N, C-alpha and C positions, 0 to 999 in steps of 0.2 A: 251571550251564552252560545258556545259552539254547537253547531248542528251535529246530531248523532249520525255517524256513517252507517248505512245499512250493511248488515252482514250478508254472507252468501245465502244464509237460510231465509232471510227476509226478502231478497231480491226475487222478482217474479221470473217465471220461466214460461216458454211458449212451446206449443206442440202442434204438429200438423194432424188434423183429424182424419186425413186420408191414409197416410203412410206411417204416422207415429214419429216422424223426425222431430227432434227437440233442438231448441236454440235459446240463447239468453236474451235475445231481443226480437221484437216483432218484425215480421216481413210480410209484404203483401202477397208474395208468391213463394211457395215451398221450393227450395232448390233441389230437393230429392225427387219428388214426383211431378213437379212443374204445375201443380194445381194452384189456382188463384183463390184467395180469400179463405183458406182453410187453416191458417196458423192462428191459434187461439191461446190465451193465457190459461194455465192450468194449475198454478201454485208456485211455491217457492222452489228455488233450485235445489236439487237433491244433494244432501250432504255426502261427502266422501267417506266411505266406510271400508273397513278391511274385514275379511272373513277368515277366521282361524280354521285350521284343519279339524275335522270332526270324525265321528265314527262312520265307517262305510256300511252300506246296507248289504251288499254282497261282495265277496272277495273277487278280485280280478283273476281270471283263468286264462291259460293259453287258448288261443282262438280255436285250435283243433279239438279242445275238450268241451266247448260250448255246445249244448244240446240244441240242434236246429229243428227238432221235431215240433217245438212249440210254435214255429212259424209256418206250419203246414196249412195250406189254404183249404177251406171248405167251400164246396160249390154253393152258389146262391140259388140254384134251380133254373137260372136263365142263362143259357149257353153263350149268347152274344155278350152279356155282361161279364161272364167268366173269362171270355177271350180277352177283353180289355184289361181286366184286373190281373191277368196272368195266372188264371186257374181258379179263382174264387176269393173269398174273404179270409184274411189271416186273423186269428184271434188277437184282439187288442188293436187292430188296425182302425184308423179313422179316415173315412172317405168323404170328400166334399164333391157333391154333384151340383153343377151350376148350369143354368140355362134361362132363356127368356120366358116370360109369362105365357102360359098356354101351350108350351112345347110338349108337355107330357111328363114332367119330372115326377109329380105326385102319383100319376098312374103307373109309371114304371116301378117306383119304389114300393108302392102298395102291392104290386104283383110279386116283387122280389120278397117282400116281408111274408106274404102268404106261402110262397113256395119254399122258403128257407125254414119255416116253422115246423117243428116236430116235437114229439114228447120229450126228447132229450135236449132239444135246443129251442127254447121259447123265444118268441120275438115280441118286442114292444114297439108299437108305432105311436109316436107322440105328434099330434097335430097342433100347431100354434096359430094357424091361419084359418082353419075351418072348424066347424063343430063336429062332434063325434058322429052325429046322424048323417051329416053330409059325406063323411068318409065312408060310413056304412053303406050309403046308397051307391057310391062308386064301387065299393067292394062287391056288392050284388051284381052290378053291371058287368064287371070284368071277371066275376067268379073267383074272387079272392077271399073266400070265407074259410077260415081254419080255426079249429078249437084251440090251437096253441098260439094263435096270434092275438095279442092283447092291444087294446086301443085306448088312448087317453088324450083328452084335449086340455092342454096346459100351456100357459105363457110365462109361468114363474119357474126359474131355474131350481129353486129349492124343492118345488113340487115334483119336477122331473126327476131329481135325485132321489126323492122319496119313493117314486114309482120303481126306480131301479132296485131299491132295497126290498120292495114288496114282491116284485115279479121275478127278479134275478134272471134277466134275459141273456141269451147268447148273442142276440142281435138287437141293436137299437136303431130306429129310424126316426129322425127329428126333422120335421117340416114346418118351419125352417129355422136356421140358426139366427137369422136377422130379426125374428119376431119373438124370441125368448129373451127375458131380462132377469137380472139378479136384483133383488131389493136392497142389497148392500152396496150397490154401485150407483153413483149418480149418472144421470143421462137417460135419454130415450132409447128404446129398443132399436137395434141397428146401428147405434153409434159405436165409435172405435172402442171405448172402454167396455161397453156392454158386450160387444161381439168377442172381444179378447177374453173377458171373464167367462162367458158362456162356453166358448170353445175350449178354454183352458180347463174348466171344471169337467167337461165331458171327456176330454182327452185323458185327464188323470183317472177318471172313473173307468174308462175303457182299458187303460193299461193295468190298473189294479185288479180288475175283475176278469181280464182276458176276454172282454166283450167287444165284438165288432160293432162299429158305429157308422151309419150312413147319414150325413148331414146334407140338407138341401140348402143351396145358396142362391141368392138373387144376383142379377147382373145389372150393370148400368146401361145407359142408352148407347154407350160405345161398345158394349159387348163384354167388358171386363167384369170380373167378379166384384160385387159391391162390398163395401167395408174395407178395413185396413188390409194391406198386402200381407201383414203378419199372419193373417188367417191361413193363407196358402202355404206359408212356411211351417205352421204348426201341425197341419194334418199330414197324414202319410200318403194319401192318394188324392189327386185333383182330377176330376172328370168334367168334360164339357159336353153338354147335351144340345145338339144342334138340329135344326130342321125348319123348313118353311111351313108355317101354319096352314097354308093352303094345299100342301102336298102330304102324301102319306108317309114319305120316308123320314126317318129320324136316325141320326148318327151320334154315337157316344165315342168321344176321343179321349185318350189319356194325355193329360198335360203334365202330370207328375205322378210317379209311381215308385215308391221305395221297395216294392216287392217284385217288380217286373219291368218289362219294356214299355215305352210310351209310343211305339209305332204301330199299335193295333187299333182297329176301329170296329165297333159293334154296330150292326145295322138292324133297325127295327121298323116295323110297319104299324102306324097308329090308325085304328079303325073304331067303329062304334062299340065293339065288344071289348076294347082294351088295346093292349099293345103286345105284339108278338115279335120274336126274333126272326131275322131272315138269314138263314145260313147260305142262301144263294140268291142275293138281291138283284142280280143282273136283269132278271125279267121285268123289273119295274122300269128300267131305263131303255127298253127296246120296244119297237113296234113291228110285229110280225106281219109281213106282206107276202103275197104270192109273186108279185112283180116289183122290181125296184122303181123308186119314184125319184124324179130329179130333185136335187137340193138336199139329199140325205147322205150321211156318211157315218160309219161306225168307228169308234176308237176304244181303247182300253186304258182306263185311268187307274192309278194306284192310290187307294185310301189306306195309308199306313203300309202294311204288308199285303193287303188284300187287293187283288185285281178285279175291277168291275168293268164290264162292257157297257158302254154308253153310246147313245145316238145323238149326233149333231144335225140339226135341221136349219136350212137357210131358204129364204124366199126373196126374190128381187122383182119389183114392179116399177112401172113408169111413174116418175115423181110428178106430182101436180103443183109443187111449190119450188121456188128457186133453190132452196137449200134442202137437198134430199135427206130423208130420215135415216137414222142409224139406230135401230132398236135391238137390244139384246136381252136375253133371259137365261140365267144359268151360266153365262159366259162373261168374261171380262171384256168390257167395251174397248179398252186399250189394245188388247190382243186381237180382237176382231178388226179394229181399224188398221193395225199393222199388217194383218193378212190381206186386207183389201189393197193396201199400198203395194205389197209384194206381188199380188196377182196382176195389178195394173202395170207395174213397172217391169217385173221380171217375167211374168206369164203372158204379157201382151194382151190382156183382156181389158179393152178400153171402155166397155159399156157400163162398168160398175159405178163410175164416179157420178153419173147423172140419174141413178135409179135409187128408189127407196129400198133399203136392205134390212131384212128382219132375220135374226139368228137366235136359236134357242136350243135347249136340251130337252130331253124327254124324261118325265118322271120326277122332276124337281131336283135332279142331281146338279151340282155346281162343279164345273170344270175350270180349274185355276192353274193346273200345271202346264208347262210348255209342251208336254208330250201330245197334247190335243191340237197343236197348231196345224199339223198336216191334215187332220180330219176337217178342221174348220175351213182351211183353204180349199180343199176338194169339194166340200159342200157348197161353198160360195161359187166356185167355178162351175159346178154342176147346175146350180140354180141359174147362173148367168147364161149358160148355153142351152138351158132347158133339156139337158141330156142326163139320163140317170147313170150312176156309176154301176159297174158290174155287181151282180148279186153276190152276197156273202163276202164283201170286201171289207177289210179292217185296215185303217191307216193309223200308224204310230210314228211320231217324230216331231222334233222341234224345228221350226223354220226360222232362219235368220233373215235379216234385212237384205242380205245379198242374194237371197233365194236358195241358199244351201239348206239341206235337210240334215240336222245334227242328231247325234246319238243321244239317247235318254237312258235312264236307269231301268232295270227290271224288264228288259225286252223279252227275255225268255219266259218269265212268268206271265207276262201279258199275252204272248202268243199261245202259251199252254191253255190259258183261260179261254181265249177266243176259239181255239180248236175244240176244247171240251164242249162249247156251246154250239158247235157245228159250222163254224166259219172256216172256209178252206183257202182263202186267198188273203194275203196281207202285204201292205206296203210298209217297209221299214227302212231306217237308215242303213248305211253300209256296216258290215261286220256285226250282224246281230247275234252271233254265237250259235249254239245248237238250237235247231228249230224242230218242232214236232214232225214226226214222220207222217207223210200224207198231206201236208199242208204246203201250198204253193206260196213261197215267200219271195217277193220282188224287192230287191235293194235299189233305192233311189238316192242319187247324189244331190239333186236340186229339184226345184219346182218344175223345170222342163221335163225331167224324167217322170215326175209324179203325174203331171197332167196328161201324159200319153195314155193313161187308163181310160180317159174320156173319149169315146168314139165320136167321129164327126157326124153332126146331125143338124139339119136345118130347123130353125125355130118355126113353129106353126104360123106365127103372126108377122113374118117378115123375111128378109134375105138372110143368108147364112151369117152367123155371128163370127166375129174375129176369132173367137175360140182361144185355144191355148197354142203356144209355140210348139210345133211338133219336131 
């Protein structure tokens, strides 16, 4: 008897649990997201179907006749979050806020939920990770008590949708999307099928009701948003909540925004009484001194469109081991190593290779852009010669391996911010454009020009250092 050939409906199909990529055969590694061991069998191959034309829900209109008032943003009550969102929350918008555990996501959104709640705009906060009493304790601590803020502890999607029918909120906060599950879908909470179903149901409810929704998302150990990448495509706005848990500073960055730009950054300070927005966060990154100290230099970094004045510190000491230490905090180790090589080869500072070198930033800020190169180099040179830089000096510029100082973007905005905070002298690359009146701006072409700001001075513990090439 001839064996029966399997039809397309009976043949198994395989799907990646990370990104949703499908294939007809099993593979050990997903070719879409490059993840190992995530391709699993999920059923027969889908049958090919055709969809006939149906009745339209709303007639197509010329784009000039579409009412744009329905997309008017409403303030969340937190100015720094409004800055990142592009003015506030748009009715029907779904926002995904992702961040590491303990960074302050729940604290921020509970504060937003309380400030956005009013008699005409009710807010529903659904917690799926904590009990209602735990959230109430946090609300008491950060003073987020509001009669128009409703709280529910649910992990079932159908119960969450039932609360929407009962409360009819204008804003829904769900903490978090990975811990809510639908009883009609197989799989554990946080799986690809569950996250897709939960997000899809809440997005449909938001669009139908004109309700804004804030979803909390988990991140993986690599810092990416956990769950299928499809989640980021479904929502309207994706925000990243960043910060060192040992520092007070927290940053909210826009990764995706259908209603505004993604080059804005919101700054927050996390403290015992909650989290507050910082309209002028530069004070966290500076140390005010009466007299300049060797090994310190100021720069201006751009976080999105926002200029922030930050301080770079360096310290060099005699090494007690054959291989000197190179320790960094808040700075990229590779860029510090390049600046050391440039100073030794182009600046003729020969003492750096045999000394332990420590470099850091103040206030927990991370400087990753090349515009901080000049400040890093000057701080290292100042520490090596034990000579302080002039008071109120700001250094801006990228340094190449040939020792040249290159132009960077936003020099005028950076100088304006430094001048606003009282800094009167700046080292910048050539052709900086219009500079603030009353500010002394020195244009430098290479490290030789930049190192001339260091006055000659003997080290207290030995003969005069080689210093910089004058």
